[in-house]
N, C-alpha and C positions, 0 to 999 in steps of 0.2 A: 173619150176612150171607146174602143169597140166593145160591144156587148157580146160578141161570139167568139170569145177566146177558148181555144182548145186546150185541154190539159197536157202536160208534157208526157211524151212516150219515148220508149226506146228506139233508137235509130239503127237501121240495119247497117249503117257504116261503123258502128261501134264494135270493134273486133273483140275487145276484152269482154264485153258483156255477152257476146255470142259464144266466146270460148268458155266462159263459166256456166253457160246454159241457163241464164236467167230468162224466165218465161213471162214475168209480169212485174209491174211496178204499182206502187200505191200512189194515187193521185188525189187531188181535191178539186172537186167542181167548184164553180163560182158560188154555188149555193152552200159550199162547205160539206157537201155529202162525200164521204170516202167511197172509193171504188178501185178496182183493178182493171188494167188494160192489157190486152195481149200484144206482145211485141210483134211487129210485122212491118211491112213496107209502108212508108208514109210519104207524103208529098214533100217537095223541097222547101215548102213554106212552113214546115213544122218547126217547133222551137229547138229540137235537137239538131236539125240540119243547120239552123242558123247559128248554133253554138260552134259547129265546126267550120262555119264559113269565114273567109277572110274579111268580109264586109259586115261583120257582126256589129249591131248597135245595141247598146245596153238599154237605152231609154225605150226603143221600140219593143224590145223583148220584154221588158217589165210591163209596159202598157198592154201587150197582148195577154200577159199572164193575169193581170188584175185590171179588167176594163172598167169595173165600177166599184163602189164602196163595199158592196156586199161580198164581193170576191176577196176582200182583204182578210176575211176570216181564215182563209187557207194559207196565210203567209208562213206559218211554222211548218206546215207540210211541204210547201214549195221550197222553202229553205233547206229542209232535211233532204229532199230529193237532189237539190243542187250539191249538197255536201257529198252525198253518196256519189253523184256523178263525178264530182271532183277527185274523190278517192279512187274511183275506178280508172279515171284517166291517168292519174299519178301512178298507179300500179302497172297499167299497161306500158307507160313510158319507161318505167324502171325495168321491166322485163325485156323490152326491146333493147335498151342500152346494155343490159347484162349480156344478152345473147350476142349482140355486135362486138362487145368487148372481148368475150371469149374467142370468137373467131379471129379478131385482130391480134390477140396475144399469141395464139398458137403460130400464126404466121410470122409475127415479129420475132418470136423466140428461135424459130428455125433459121430466119435471116441472120439473127445475131450470132448464132452458133457458127454458121458458116463464115461470117465475117471475122469472128475471133480466131478460128483456125487458120484463116488466110493471114491474119496479122501475126500470129505466133510464127508461122512459117517464115514470113518476111523478117521478123526479128532475128530468128536463128540464123538466117543467111547473112544479115548485117553483122552479128556478133562474130561469126566465123571469119568474115572478111576483116573485121577489126583486129582479131588475133593474129591473123597472117601478116597484116601490116605492122603490128607491134613486134612480132618476131623479126621482121625485116629491119625495122628501125633499130632494134637492140643490136642486131649484128653490125649495123652501120656505126652505131655509137661506140661499141667495143673496138671496132676497127679504128676509129678516130682517136679514142682515149687510151689506147693501149700504151703508147709512148708517155702519156702524162702520168699514168699509174707508176710506171717504172721510175720516172723522175721523182714522184712523191716518196716512194719507198727509199730511194737513194738519199732524198733530202732528210727524211726522218732518221735514217740510220746515221747519216752524217752529223745531225744535230746531237743525237745521243752519244755518239763517239766523241764529239767535241766537248760535251758537258762532262763525260767521264774523264777525259783527259785533263779538263781543268780541275775536276775534284781530285784527281790523282795528283795533279801538281800541287793543289792546296793542301792535300794530306801529307805530301812529301815535305812541304815547307812547314807545315804545323808540327810534324814529328821532329823536324830539325830545330824549330824554335823552341818545342818543349824540352829538348835536350839542353838547349842553351839556358832556358829558365831554371831547369833543375840544377845546373851547375851554379847559377847565381842565387839559388834558393828564394826565388820569387814565387811564393805559393799562391798568392791570390791570382796573379796572371796565369799561372800554370793551371789553376782550377778552371778558370774561364776557358783556356785553350783546350783542356781536356774535354770539356763539354762540346766544343766545336769538333774536336777529333772524333768524338763518339758519334755526332751526326753525320760526318763524312764517311765513317766506316760503315755506316749502315747501307750506303749506296753501293759498296763493294762486297755485300754478303754473298752474292752469287759468283764471285770471282776467287773463290778459295783455291781452285786448282791452279791458278796462275801464280807461278813461282815468285815473281817480283812482288806481287800484291801480298802473298802470304808472308814473305819476308818483312815487308813493311808493316803488317799487322803484328808480327811477333816483336818487332822492334818497338812499336807503340805500346804493347802490353808490358814489355820489360821496362820501358820508361815509367809507366804508371805504377808498377809495383815498386820501382825504385823511389819514385816520388812519395808513395804512401809510407814506405819505410823511413825515408828521410824526414817526412812530416811527423811521424810517430816519435822519431828520436828528438826532433825539435821540441815536441810536447814534453817528452821525458826530461830534457834538459831544462825546461822551464819550471819544474818543481824539484824541490830538494827532497831529501830522505824524510823529512817531517811533514811533507805535504804543503809546504809553503811556496807561494809563487815567486820565483826569482828571475824568470825570462820576461820577454816582451809579449804582453797579452795580445796585441794586435797581430804579431807574427804568428803566434801560436793558434789564434782563431783562424788565420789564413791557412795554416798547416792542416787544421781540422777540416776546413772546407775542401782543400785539395785532396785529402785523404778520402773523404766522402765521395768526391767527384771521380776519383780514380777507381775505387773498389766498392763503393756503395755502402749498403747497410752493414755488411760484414765488417768493414774497416771502422765504421762508426761504433759498433758495439765493442770493438777492440779498445778503442780510445776510452770509452765510458768505463769499461771494466778495469782498465789501468788506473783511472783516476779513483774509482771506488775503492779498489784494493789498497791504493796509496793512502787514502784517507782513513780507512778502517784498520790500517796496520797499527796505528797508535791505539785504536779501540781495543783490538785483541791483546795488545800489551797491557793495557790498563786493567781490563775486566777479564782476568783469568779465572778458571773454573774453581780453584781452590782458595781464591782470596775472599776476604770478607766483603769487599766492595762489590763482588759479583753476586752475592747472595740476594734472595728475593726481598729482604727488607730494604736493600739498597737499590732497588730496580729503578727508582726515580732518577738516580745519578746517570744511568745509561741514557735516559731520554733527555736529560739536561745536556749531556755531552753531544748528542746529535743536534740538538737545538743550536748549540754553539757552533758546530761545524756548518750547519745550513746557513747560519748568520755569516760566517766567514765566507762561504761560497757566494752568498748574495753580494757581499761587499767586494770581494777581490777576484774570484774565480769565475763569476758569471760572464765576464767579458771574454773568457778564453774559449768557451764552447758556444755554439749556436743555440739559440733558444729552442728550436724545434727538436733538439736532442733530449730535452727534459733531464738534464743530468742530476738536478737536485732530487727529483722524484726517484731516479734510479738509484742514487746514493741511499735514500731512505728505504727502498725496498731491499737492497743488499744489507742494510743495518737490520731490518726486520728479520730477514732470513737468518742472519748470524745470531741475533738475539734469541730467536725462537729455538734454534738448535742448542744454544748454551743453556737456556732455561729448562729445556727438556732433559738435558743431561744432569743438571743441578738437581731438579726434583726427583730424578730417577735414582740418584746416588744418596740423597738424604733419607734417613730413616724416619725421622719426626719433623713434619712440616707444621709450623704454627698456622692455625686457621686465620689468625689476625694478619700474619705476614702474607699468607696466600691471598686473602681477599684484598688487602691493601695493593699488593703487586698487581693483582687482576684489575682492580679499579684504575690504577695509574696506567695500565696497558690499554684498557678500553678508551681512556681519555686521550692517550697519545694516538691511537688509531683514528679517533674522530678528528683530531687536530690536523693529521696528515691529509685526511680526505678534504678538510676545509682549505688547507694551504694550497694543494695542488688542484682544487676546483673540480673535485670528483663528486658527482651527484648521481642520484638515481634517475634513470630515464623513465619519464611518465609513459606508461603503456596503458592500453585499454583493458585487456583481460588476459594478462600473461602471469602464469604461475612462477616464472623465473624472474628474478630481479636483475635489471641490466643497468650497469653504471657507465656513464659518459663524462667526457670533459665538458665543463660548463660553457667554455668560450667557443669551442668549435663543434661540438656534438660528436666528436670522435669517440669510439668505444674504448673504455678504460677498464682497469682492474682496481678494485676497491682495497683499501688497507684494512677494512674490517675483518678481523680474524687472522690477520697476518701473523701476529704474535700470540693473541689470546687463545688460538687453537692449541697451543702447547699445554694450556692449563686444563683442557677438557678431560684428559685421562686421570687427572688428579682432582676432579670435581667431587668425588666421594669425600675428600676431606672437608670440602665446603659443606656438603650435605651433613656430615657428622658434626661440623661446627654449628650449623643452624639448628640441628637436633639438640645439641647440648645447651645452646642459647635458649631455645623454647622450654626445655626441661627446667632450666634455672628459673625462668619466668614463672612456670607452673608451681615450682617449689616456693618461690616468693609469694605468689598468690595464696598458696596453701597456708603459709605461716601468718599472713596478715589477717587480722580480725575482720569479721564481716562488716563491721562499722566503718572501717577504712575503705573497704571495696565498695561500699554503697554510695553512690553519687546521687544526691537528691534530684539533680537535673535530668537523670536518666531513669528509664524504667527497667534497665538491666544493670548488671554488675559492670563496673568500670574495667575490670580486669579482662572481660570478654572483648571489649573494643580495643584494648591495648594488644592483646594477643592476635586478634585478626588484622590489625594494622601491620604488625610485624610479618605476618604471613604474606600480606600484600607486597611489602617491600622486598621480602626474600624472593618471592615469585618473580617480580620485575627484574631483580638482579640476576636471578638464574636464567630468565628469558634472554637477557642480553649476553649471556655466556654460551648457553647451549639449550637447544630445543629438542634434545634427544633423550636418552636413558637418564641423565641427571635430573631432568624435569620430572620424569616419572617417579624417580627416587624421592625427590622433594615432595611430590604429592602424597606418597606413602608417609613421609615424616608428618606432613600436616594432619593426616588422618589419625596416626598414632598419638600425636600431641592433643588433638581434640578429644580422643578417648580418655587420655590421662586427665585432661582439664574437667571433663564430665565426671570422672570417677573420683579424682583427688582433690578437686576444688568444689565443684557444685555439690556433689553428694556428701562430700567430707564436711562442708560447711552447714549442712542442714541442722538447725537447732533441734535439741531434744526437749520437748515440752512436757512437763510433769504437772500434776494436779496442784502442786505448790508453787509453780512458776508465777512470778510477779510480772514478767514481761511477755506474757503469752501472746497478746495481740501484736506486739513488735516482732515476735518470732514468727508468727504467721505472715506478717508483712514480708519479712526476710525470705521465708520459704516461697512465697509468691513471687518475689524478685528472682529467685533462683529458677523458678519455672519459666518466667519470661526470658531470662538469660539463655537457658537451654533451647527454648523455642527460637530465639534470635539467632543463636549459633546454628541450629538446624537449617534455618531459612538461608543463612549466608553460605552454608556448605554447598548448597545447590549452585549459587552463583560462583563460588570458588572452583567448583568442578568444571563448570562451563568455561571459565576463563583459562584453566589449565588445558582443556581439550582445544580450545582455540589456538593456543600458543605451541602446544607440543607438535612434533612431527607426525605425519600421516600414519606411519607404521606403528606409532606408540599410543594412538588415541585409545584403542581398546584396553590398554593396560591401566588407564586412569580410572580409579574407583574410590569413592568415599563412603561405601555402604557401611563399613564397620563403624566409622565415627558417627554417622547418622543413626545407627542403632543404639550406640552408646548414649547419645544425647536424648533419644526417646526414652531409653531406660532411665536416665536421670530424671526425666519429667515425670515418669510414672512413680519413681521413688519419692520424688518431692510431693506428688499428690498424696501418696500414702502417708507421708510425714504430715501433710495438712490434715488428713483424716485422723491420724493418731493424735495430733495436737488438739483438735476440737474435742476428741473423745476424752483426752486428759482434762480438758476444761469442764467436761460434763461429769467427771468422776465423783466430785462432791455431791452432786445430785444423786447419782446411783448409790453412793454411800448412804445418803438419807433415805433412799427407797428401801434399802435392806434393813434399816433400823426401825421402820414402821411395824407395829405388831399387827400383822394382817390376820392372824388367827383370832384375835379378840376384838376386831373391829366391829362396832355395834350397828352402825348405819352408814348409808352412802351419802356423801356430801358433795361439796364442790371439788374441783380438781385439786390434787395434792400439792404440797409445797415443792416437791422435787421437780414437778412439771415446770413450774415457773422458772426454777433455776436452769433447767435444761434449755428452755426456750430462750431465755436471756443470753445463755452462753452461745447457743446456736446463732442467734441473730447478730450479736456483736462480732462473733468470729466470721460469719458469712459476709457481713458488710465489709469488714477489713479485707477479706480475700478478694471480694469482687472489685474493690476499689484499686487493689494492688496488682491484680492479675490482668494482663493486657489481652489474653486470648480467651474468647468466650467458650471455645471448645474445651479448653482445659478446666474452665470453671464448671461446665456441665459434667466433665468427667468426675471433678471433685464431688459434686453434688450426688452423682450416681454411686460413687464408692462409699461416701459417708452414709448414705441412706441404707446401703446394704450392711455396712459395718455397725451402724447404730442399731438395727434390728437385732443382730447377733448379741450386741452388748446388752441391750434391753432384756433379751430373753435370758441371758446369763444372770443378770441381776435378779430377775424374778426367780430363777432357779435357786438362787442363794438366800431367798427370803424365809425359807423354812415352810412350815405349814400355812396354808392360806384358806380362810373360810370362805363360804359362798358370798357373804357381804364384801369381804376383802377382794374376791375375784370381781364383783360388780364394780368396786371402786377402781380397781386396776383397769377394767375395761373402759371406764370413763377417761381415766388418765391416758390410756393407749390412743383413744380417739383424739384427744387434744394434742398428743405428740404427733399423731398422724397428720393432723391439720397443720401443725408447725412444719413438719417435713415437706408437705406439699407446697407450703408457701416459701420454702428455702430458696428455690431458683430465682425468686423475685426480690429477695432481700438485698437491700443496698442499690437497687436499680433506680434509674432516673424517674422523676415523677411522670414525665411523658410516657415512658415505657410502661409504667405501672398502670397509668390511666387507660392505656390501650387494651389492658387485660389480656396479655398474650396466652395462648394455649400452652399448657405444660407439655413437654415431650412425653410421648406415650410410653417410651422405654423407662423414663424416670418414674412415671406414675405406676408402671407395672412393678418396678422394684420396691417402691414404698408400699404398694398394696399387697404384695407377696409377703414382704418382711413383716409388716404389722399384722397382716392376716394370720400368720402362723402364731403370733403372740395371742391375738384374740381367740383363735381356735383353742389354744391351750387353756386360756382362762374360761371359755365357755364349756370346755369339757370339765373343768373344776367345778362349774356351777351345777352339774348334774348331781343328784343325790347318790351317795355311795351305798345306800341301802333301798332297794335290793340291788345286787351286783349287776343284774341285767340292764337296769336303766343307765348305769355309768358306762357299761360296755357298749350298749347301744349308742349312747351319745359319742363315745370315743370312735366307733367305727364310722359314724357319720361324718365326724370332723376330720378324721384321719383315715382315708380309704386305703392307704397303702400299709396300714397296720404296722407302724414301727413300734416294736415291743419296748424299746428304750423309753420312748415317749409315754407309753401307758405305765411303765414302771415309775416314770417321773410324776405322772399325774397321781398315781396312788400314794407316793411319798408326800406330795404337797398336800393332798387331801387328808393326810394323817391316817391312812389305813395301816393297821398293824401288820408287821411282817407275817404273823401267824395266819392272817386272814387273806393275805394276797394270793395264795395258791387258788382259792376259790374263784377270784376274779379272773385269774388266768385260764382256769378250766372253762368258765363261761365264755371267755374270748375265744378259746380254741374250739368250743362247741359252735358258737355262731359262725366261725370262719368255715367250719365243715358244712354247716347248713347253707351258707351263702354259696359255697362251691357247687354243692348238689343242685341248688336252685338255678345256678347259672348254667350247669350242664343241661338240665331239663329245658331251660329256656332256649338254649342253643339248638337243642334237638328239635324243639318245636318250630323254631324259625327255619331250620333246614327242610322240615316236612312241608311248611307253607311255601317255601321258595320252589321246591320241586312240583308242587301242585299248581302253582300259578307263578310263572317266571316274570310276568308284567307287574306283579304286586309290589308295592313300596315296602322296603325293609323297615319293620317297626323298631322303636327304641326297646332295648333289651337291658337286662341287668348285667352290669359289668362282671367280667370274670375275676374272681378272686381265688388266689391260691392260698393254701394253708401253709403258712411259714412254720419253720421249726423254732418255736418260741423258747425252747429250753436253753438254746445257746446264749440268748440275750437276757435270760431271767436270772434273778439272784438264786443262789444255791438252794435256799430254804424254800423258794417258791417252786423251783423245778422238782425238788424232792416231794413236795406236797402233791404236785400234779401227778407224779409218778405213782405215788402210793394210792391214789384214788382213780387210776386210769380206767379200771374195769367199770366202776360205778359211772363214771363220766361217759363211757362208751354206751352203756345201757340207756342213760338218760337222753343222750343225743339221738339214739335210735328211736326212742318213744316220742321225742319232740319232733323228729323228722316225720314220723307218721302223722302226728297231729297237724304238722305244717301242710301235708298233702290234703288233709280233710278240711282244714280251715281256709285253705287258699281260695276256695270258691264261695265262702259264705260272706256276704256283704255285711260290713259293720261288726264283724266279730272281733276285731282287733281294736285296741286303743292306741293312742299315739305313743305314749311312753310305756316303758316295761312295767309289768306288775307281776304278781305272784302267780297268776294263772298261766296255763301251759300254751295259750295262744299268742303270747308275745313274740316268740321267736319266729313264728310264721310271717307276720307282717314285717318284722324287722329284717328278715332275709330278703323280703320283697323290696325293702328300701335300701338295701346295701348299695345299689347303683347310685352314682352321683347324680344321675338324671332321672331318677325314678319318679319324682314329683314334678321335675322340670323347673324348679326355681334355681336359677344359676346365681353365683356369687361373685360379683365384681362391682364395687361401689363406683368405680370410675371408668368402667368400660374397658379396663386393660387386662382382664383376666386375672389368673392367680388365685390365691386364697381369699375367701370372702371375708370382708371385715365384719359381716353381720350375718352369720349363717342362721341365726334365729329369726331373721326377718323383721327386726325391730330397728327402725331408723328414724332419726329426727329430721326436722326440715333443714335443707342446706347441708352444712357441715356440722350440724348439731350432734351431741353426744347421745348415743343410745342409753336409755335407761331400762334396766331390767329388774323387775321386782322378784322377790323370793317366790311368790305364788306363781307368777308367770313362767318361772324357770322350770316348773314341773308340769306346764300345761301346754307347751308348743314344741314341736320338733319339725323342722323343715329340712328337706334334703339339701346337701351342699355339693356344688360342683366346682372343683378347683380349676377347670379349664374352660368355663364359660366366659364369653365375652360380650354377650348381647343384652343382659338384663341386670338390674340391681336387685339384690335379695330383698324379698318382702314387698315388692311392687305388686300392683293390682294385675299388671299384665302377666307377671310370673305366676300368680295364683290362677288366673284364667287359663294360662297355658297348661298348668298342672291339672286343671279339671279336664281339659281336653285330652291330654295324655292318659288320664286315668279312667277314661270312658270304657277302655277295654279290660279293666281289672277292678273288681269290687273292692278289694283291699286298698288300691290307690285312690279310688273315689272316696272312700272313707277317710283316708288320710288327708286328701285335699279339703274335704269339708271341715274336718277338725282344725286343720291349719288355718283356714279362712276365718273360722269362728274365733280361734285363739288370737289371730292377729288383730281382729276388731277389738277384742277385750284388751289387748296389750296397748293399742293406740288410745283407748280411752284412759287407761292408767297413765299412759305418757302425758296426755293433755292435762290430766288432773295434776300430775307432778309438776309440769311446767307452769301451770297456774299458781301452784303453791310457791314455787321458786320466785315467780315475778312478784307475788305479794310480799314475800320475805325480803 
């Protein structure tokens, strides 16, 4: 290789490089040093010139670039330079080709446009020449074929004339032949010939003005009419006056076909009407309006007569008439029309129509109509969504008229007789059920009375029968009958059969079971009423749907259910009457000590458990069992309170014993919804309904409040009045009078207690007004402050109206003195209200007692709410003494004078006597020294009572 190889440079022959203005290139020396060379003229022996040469040699060019091994270090640079050179040359070629192409395209487009214009001109010239030649050719063809067209028209007219003349000749011959056949009475050939004459006459429809053709048509018409009359006479002669066939059936059938061919459907109807009238002549003679055989009870004879006629027609007369005439169906329709008219007249003229005869005739009529539809293959056309029913013939699908309603529609105006008959039938059933004893009506296999299923089954059958007769006003009337009869059933059967359970009844549990059965029956009927109403609405017509209503009977059934549940409550109460009698016989005034629960409690619990288990097992609806529990709990509390009121005087020990008994009975009442339940249901420990718990808590709470008021000492009066106002915030004076009587307060001393009560009420009202004024001032001063608890407003009722006369007189005689004392005590109340610890918990002889009492008149003054089960209502333990779980509160005589906790009849958040309640009372009392003192005393007293309770329970367990 040569050692003096020069690096590649830009050639002056490269136009693209010169046009881009490149001034230098990067090269690589043999030693690998990079540098730039300025483009300029080079010798022809340079590498660039060799690349443009036609005698270029690749090997020589590479040898000159890389003469030795050291120069191979610049391979990459040399390759890059060659790639750039290649790209530059390619770009130059592309630009040159694009420029040349643009120039060539412009020239080519101009040349093509000129060529196109020249071609269009030549084409237009050729088309014009062709049109001229075509017009010339057409004139030549017309001249040549003019004679041919005339010959074609003549041929066509001649052919039509020849055909018309042949048809005319055939028509003249056919008319003459028809006249000959008429004279020979050949009806079959005449019928075929008349069809041909009809076809020939259609070709002469436009020749009516031609006298000869008009005369020929008139002659043909006259012959056809004459043949039709002659055929009719032939058929008439074929039957005698009784409708029996005496002629030739084949000849008569040909006469029928001839008559139909001559005059069409009109003549066919004439033949059918003649035959129907002939056959029904005997029917009208037999079944005349005034004859017994024509009455409703003999309607089956009418249908039997038609069946015999149809059978005779099938055997003898069917060969006389063509099958497509459907003479048997037409005869049945004429019979239906005649029978319908006669039945309408008969029912219109009769004064008293028997329901049995009417329904029997209607039933036979419906069966006859169904048989006719089946005999003549009339079926309902299956449609996708069509509100109108379409009837067709089963064999061909041709539209038909159904026989349904053809005769039975005559009975619709007299459906009121059917309605009255159904009503009478249902009333008789109800009277029968009413006379039957409950033991007969009780089906052991059913949980309802068997009479209810029988009655509802008759309702269903009556509805089905009425739906087949009419879906209009009669069905609405029938639905009203259903409603009235269900009302009567509920009133005269269910309520009437309720057993009356007394305390001496030996079958009390069976009676309770029967009452539960009556509840089930009423519930079952009430549920079926909805289904019955839906069924009637589905069947009745659209314009009558709004008139269907079973609201009255549904209310009557619900009323019978409520009456039955009240009977259950009264029955269980009657079973508890011996226990209540034992309660009133206990000497509560002389009771010395509090023991275990009394004997009457066990009697009541046993009666409640036995009766409730029986009711639960017999009653199918759980909601009615809950209703029974609610009503019995409310009624039991009233009866228990009445029994206590009849016990006479009750001592404090007796009141404590009654409190213990009340807690035991309350526990039994709370367990009553679970009595008789399945073991699985009992093990789940379901939560009692809050409404039921509230009823029990409120009812028993009133009794406990009364007994705790009796526990208060009657001396001094302030203590009793104070306790009464705490337990009875609404101040019912009758209750206060009752407490005084039970405690044995003499009538002469009772005015004193009422004066104290009236004084405390006035003090409470004044304190409430001051508290309200104070709250208003605070709210005006700071709108963002939270409203504090306040003392409830108490109004001073007029106690005289509810007091005994001697008490009212005593209060009136000492009114001035009471007024002065109340004023002085009110002043002391103002002074003592801000003195901490100046008041004791219970009333005493000092003058400070009314002050703190008036501060505690509010049910939330201390914050201890009373609801043992969280349901609100009267507190079962307003003294704050409770045992564990459902244990009975034990209140000692000493503790009765040592604790007083405020009572809230509307609280639902805390149990009385709980630690949370006392803690909240301390928080609420922080703003009042008197309330703080009361809270501290209540807490201490509660601790002492709990100790006494634990000691008592320990003694009970040891014993």
